[in-house]
N, C-alpha and C positions, 0 to 999 in steps of 0.2 A: 748592585742589584737592589730591587725594591723589597720591602719587607712588611709582613703583617705580624702584629703581636696582640694576642688576646690574653688579658690578665685574668687568670682564674682565682688567684689568691695572693695576698701580700701587696707589695707596691714596688713601682719602679719610677725613676726620674730620667727623662730624656732631655739632653741639651741639643738643640738643632741650629745649624748655621747654613744659610743658603749657599749653593755651589756656584757662586759667581767667579769670574776669572780672577779677580783680586783675592778673594778668600781662598781659592785653591792654591794660588801662588804662595800666600802666607802660610797655608797648611804645610806645603812642601818644605819651606824654610824652617818652620817650627819643628817638624818631624826630624829633619836632618840635623838640627841643632842638638837634639838629644836632651832637651830640658823639659820634657813633658811633665815631670813631677814638680818642677819649680814654677812653671808658667801655665796658667789656665788659658787655653786657646781662645775661649770666649771673650777674654779681655783684649784680644788683639784685633777684633773685627767690630764693624759698626752695629750688627744686629745678631743677637744670640737669644733663641727662644727656649723657654723651659716648659716641658709638658709633664704633668704629674699623672701617673696611672695607678688606679686602685682596682680592686676586684670588680669584674664586670665590664671594664673598659676594653675596647678594641682600637688599636692604633695602626694606621698605615704610614709607613716611612717611605717617601719617594726616593727613588734611586739617585745616588750622587750626593745627597745631602750629607754634610759633615755632621757627625753626631757622637755624643758620649752618653753612656748609660750608667746610672748609679742605682744600686738596690739597697734601700734603707732598712729593709727587714726581709725575712724569708719570703720568697716569691715563687709562684708556680705559673708559668707562661706557656701557652701554646702558640707557636709561630713558625714562620719559614720565610725563605727568600726566593725571589724569582726574577727572571729576565723577561722583557717584552719588546716588541718591535717599535713601540712609540718613543723609546728612550735609548736607542742604540748609541747616539752621540754621548749621552751622559755616562753610559756604561763603559764606553771606550775611554772617556776621560779618566774614569777611576782606574782602569787597567794601566794607563800611562803613568799615573801617579804611583801605583803600586810598584811598577818597574823602577821608577826613580828612587823611591824610598826603600827599596829592597824588602818588601813584605815577605815574610816566611810563607812557603808554599801551603802550609796547613791552614793559613788564614785566607787563602784565595778561594774564589768561587770555583767549585770543582768542574773540571773539563770545560772551562769557559772557551778556550781556544778552539777545541774540537767542535763545540756547539756553534761557534762563529762560522765555521766552514759549512755546517749543516744548514744554517740560516740562509747562506748564499745559495746553497743547492735547492732549498725549498722554494725560494723566490724565483730561481731560474726555471724550475719545473712548472711553477704556477704560471709564469709568463708564457712558457712554451705551450702549455695547455690552452691558453687564451689564443695564442697565435695560430696554432695548428688545428686544434679541435673546437675552437670557439667556445670553450667552457669558461664561465666567469667573466671578468673584465679586468682591464689594466689600470684601474683607478686605485691610487694610493694616497695616503696622507702625506703632506709635505715633510713631516717629521720622519716618515719612513724613507722617503727618497733621499733626503739629506743624510740620514743615518746609514743607509745602504751604500751610498757613494763613499762615505768615510770608512765604512767597514771594508770595502773593496780595496781602498788605499792601504789599509792595515794588512790585509791578507797578502797584498802584492809586495809590500815593502819590509814587513817585519820578519826577522830571522826566527823569532819565537813561533810565529804562525806557520812559517815554512817547515819548521822542525816537528810540527804536530798535526800534519795533514792526515785525517782519517783514511783508512784503506778504502772506504766506500767512495771517496773522492778520487776518481781515476785520472781525471784531466783537470787539475786545478787551474792551470793557465788559461785553458779554453773557457772554463767556468767563469773566471773573472772577466775576461774580454767580452763574452757573450752577454753576461748580466749587465755590464756597463752599457752595452748597446741597447739592450732591452729597456733599461731605465731611462734612456733618452726619449723613448716613445711612451713612457708611462704618463697617464693623465693624473693631474694633481687635484685632489679634492680639498680645497682650502676652506670649504663651508662646513665641513663635517664637525659636529661637536658631540656626537654620540660615541662614547668610548665603551659602550656596554658589551660589545662583542668584537672580535678581531675583524678588521676590515678585509683581510685577505679571504675570508669566507663569506662575506656579506654579499647577497644578491641584490642587484639594482634593476629598476625598470628600464626598458630600452629607451623610453622618451627622456630620461634624465640625461642632461648634458653637463659636462665638466670642462672647465678651461684649463689648459696646460701652458698658457702663454707666460706665466710667471716664472722668471729665472730661478733656478735652484742654487742656493749657496753651497759651495764646496769648501768653505773656510774650515780649517782645522779647529776643533773645539777647545783645545788646551795647548798652549805653548809655554815653555818654561821661560820666565823672564830672567834677566841677568841677576836680579835680586834673589830669586829662588835657586838658580843653578849655582850661585857662588856662596851658598849658605855655609858649606863646610869650610871653605877658605876663610870666610868672615869669622867663624868661631875660633879658628886656629890663631888668627891675628889678635883676637881679644884675650 
C-alpha cells in the first residue's frame, strides 16, 4: 500500500530502497535468513535513501518501496495507508513477498483479498455500462490494464483468493472471463500525465482519440530467483 505521514510533533527517520527486481529478491533472502538484527539491509543494495521528518513535514511513501522507520524522540504522526488502481502490480508484488516470508496476519493490509475481487467487479460493471448504456468511455491507463490482467491471473490461480471470495461475487469464474475479454477492447491512454483524479470517473470529449495499438505486457512483476528461494537451505549449510 501507499502511505501518507504528517508529522505533527517530534521526529522520524525513514530509510527507503527502490522496489527493483534485484532489491526485492535480496529482501526475501535477507528476511528468510533471520538476521535482521545483525545486518542492515541498506548495506546490501546499491541505493538507500534517508529522509528526516520533523514537525510540520508531510511525507508520501509510494507503494512497494522497501523501508524502515526510526523514531529518535517522542513523535505524534497522523497518517494512513491506501491502495489505488495505478499500482496494482506493485501491490501484488508485495502480497507475493508477504506469502513467501510468512508475514503475520496482523501486519497484512486488512481485507486485501476481498477488495481485489471488488476491484474486478467494479471494472467489470464500468465496462458493461460503457458497452450497454454508453456511459463513460473504455479508456484506461496502461498501468491499469497491465495491473488488472495480473490481478485476474491471481484471482484465477491463487488458492488464497479462491478461499476468500465475498458473498457479493456470485459468479467469480464468469467475472474473470468477461473482464479479460473487456480488457482486450480497452483503449490505452499512454499520453495521460494527470493523476489528480481517478481516470475511471474522468469524462472525455468525443473528439479526443486514443490509440490502443500498443501491446500490453502480461509479464509477472515478481519471480523468486534461485538465490532467494534457496535462502533457508543456504543458511543451514553455513
